[in-house]
C-alpha positions in Angstrom: 0.2 0.1 0.2 1.3 3.6 -0.9 1.5 6.2 1.9 0.7 9.4 0.4 1.9 12.7 1.8 -0.2 15.6 2.2 1.5 17.7 -0.7 0.3 14.7 -2.9 -3.3 16.0 -2.4 -2.3 19.0 -4.1 -0.4 17.9 -6.6 -1.2 15.4 -9.6 -1.3 12.0 -7.2 -4.3 13.6 -5.6 -6.1 11.1 -8.3 -4.2 8.4 -7.4 -4.7 8.7 -3.8 -8.6 9.0 -4.3 -8.8 5.8 -6.7 -7.0 4.0 -4.3 -9.5 5.0 -1.5 -12.2 3.8 -3.7 -10.6 0.5 -4.5 -9.5 -0.4 -1.0 -8.0 2.2 1.5 -5.6 4.9 1.1 -2.8 6.1 3.5 -2.1 9.6 4.2 0.7 10.7 6.6 0.1 14.2 7.8 3.0 16.7 8.5 2.7 15.8 12.4 3.6 12.1 11.5 0.0 10.8 12.1 -1.3 8.7 9.7 -5.1 8.6 8.2 -6.6 6.4 6.2 -9.6 6.9 3.7 -12.3 4.4 3.0 -15.4 4.6 0.9 -18.4 5.4 3.1 -20.4 2.2 2.3 -17.1 0.4 3.6 -17.0 2.5 6.7 -21.1 2.2 7.3 -21.1 -1.6 6.8 -18.1 -2.0 9.7 -19.7 0.4 11.9 -22.9 -1.4 12.1 -21.2 -5.0 12.3 -19.2 -3.4 15.3 -22.3 -2.5 16.9 -24.3 -5.5 16.5 -21.2 -7.1 17.9 -21.2 -5.3 20.9 -24.8 -5.9 21.3 -24.2 -9.5 20.9 -21.7 -9.6 23.6 -23.6 -8.2 26.0 -26.7 -10.3 25.4 -24.7 -13.5 25.4 -22.9 -12.3 28.9 -26.7 -12.1 30.0 -27.7 -15.3 28.7 -24.8 -17.1 30.3 -26.5 -15.9 33.8 -30.1 -16.5 32.7 -32.5 -18.1 30.3 -35.4 -15.7 31.2 -33.7 -12.5 30.2 -35.8 -9.3 30.7 -36.0 -6.8 27.8 -34.1 -4.3 29.9 -31.2 -7.0 30.2 -31.2 -7.6 26.6 -30.7 -3.8 25.5 -30.5 -2.8 22.0 -32.0 -6.5 20.9 -34.9 -6.3 23.7 -36.9 -8.3 21.2 -35.3 -11.5 21.8 -37.2 -11.8 25.0 -40.1 -12.8 22.8 -38.2 -16.2 22.0 -38.0 -19.3 23.8 -34.5 -20.7 24.2 -34.2 -22.4 21.1 -35.5 -19.8 18.7 -33.4 -17.1 20.4 -30.4 -19.7 19.8 -31.0 -19.7 16.3 -31.5 -15.8 16.1 -28.2 -15.4 17.6 -26.4 -17.7 15.4 -28.1 -16.0 12.3 -27.1 -12.6 13.6 -23.5 -13.5 14.3 -23.4 -15.2 10.5 -24.6 -11.9 9.1 -22.2 -10.2 11.1 -19.5 -12.0 9.4 -20.8 -11.7 6.0 -21.3 -7.9 6.6 -17.5 -7.6 7.3 -16.2 -9.9 4.5 -18.5 -8.6 1.9 -18.4 -4.7 3.3 -22.1 -4.8 2.7 -24.7 -4.2 5.7 -27.6 -5.5 3.6 -27.6 -8.7 5.2 -27.2 -7.6 8.6 -30.5 -5.3 8.4 -32.4 -8.1 6.6 -31.4 -10.9 9.6 -32.3 -8.2 12.5 -35.2 -6.9 10.5 -36.6 -10.4 9.9 -36.3 -11.6 13.7 -37.4 -8.3 15.0 -40.4 -8.7 12.8 -40.9 -12.5 14.1 -40.8 -11.0 17.7 -43.3 -8.6 16.5 -45.8 -11.5 15.9 -44.9 -13.3 18.6 -45.8 -10.3 20.8 -49.3 -10.8 20.5 -50.9 -13.9 22.3 -53.6 -14.9 19.6 -51.0 -15.0 17.0 -48.3 -16.8 19.5 -50.9 -19.4 19.9 -51.0 -20.1 16.2 -47.5 -20.1 15.8 -46.4 -22.2 18.6 -49.4 -24.6 18.9 -48.6 -28.2 17.8 -50.1 -29.3 14.1 -53.1 -31.7 14.6 -52.9 -33.9 11.6 -56.9 -34.0 11.6 -56.8 -30.3 10.6 -54.9 -31.3 7.1 -56.7 -32.5 4.2 -55.0 -34.3 1.1 -55.3 -32.2 -2.2 -54.6 -34.0 -5.6 -51.9 -32.6 -7.7 -52.8 -30.0 -10.1 -53.6 -31.7 -14.0 -53.1 -29.9 -17.2 -56.4 -28.6 -18.2 -58.9 -26.3 -18.7 -58.7 -23.5 -16.2 -61.5 -21.8 -17.4 
C-alpha cells in the first residue's frame, strides 16, 4: 500500500490517492506524523454496523450466560429477543453472528439489516398472544386434508 503525503493531495497524485481509496483504502501521512486512512463511505457504514451489533451480541450473550429468562431491559438493543424461547433465541443469535461476519467480509450492511429486520418482525408477531398461540401450537394431523396434484387442463 502506498503512503501518500499531504502535498500529494495538492498535486498530480490526488487522483491516484482517491482511486486507491475507492478500491480499498488509502493512507495519508500528515505533517505531524499521524497517519489517516480513507475508505469508501459504504465500507465505513458496514464496519460500524457490524461493530455495533457485535457489541450488542457480546452483551446479550453475557446476560444469557446468567439466565435463560432475560428481561427486555437486560437484552438492551436486542430487547425483542425476550419474545423467543431458548431454542429460537439461539437460532436468532446464530443467524445474527453469521450476518455480522458476512457484513464484514462483503463490506455490505444489507445481510445484517435483513436478518435483524426479519427476527424483529417475527418477535413482533410473537408479542401478540393470539398470533403466538397459532405459531407455537402443535400441528394436528386432523386439521390438514390431502389435495390432488394439479393436472393440465382447462382453467376456465
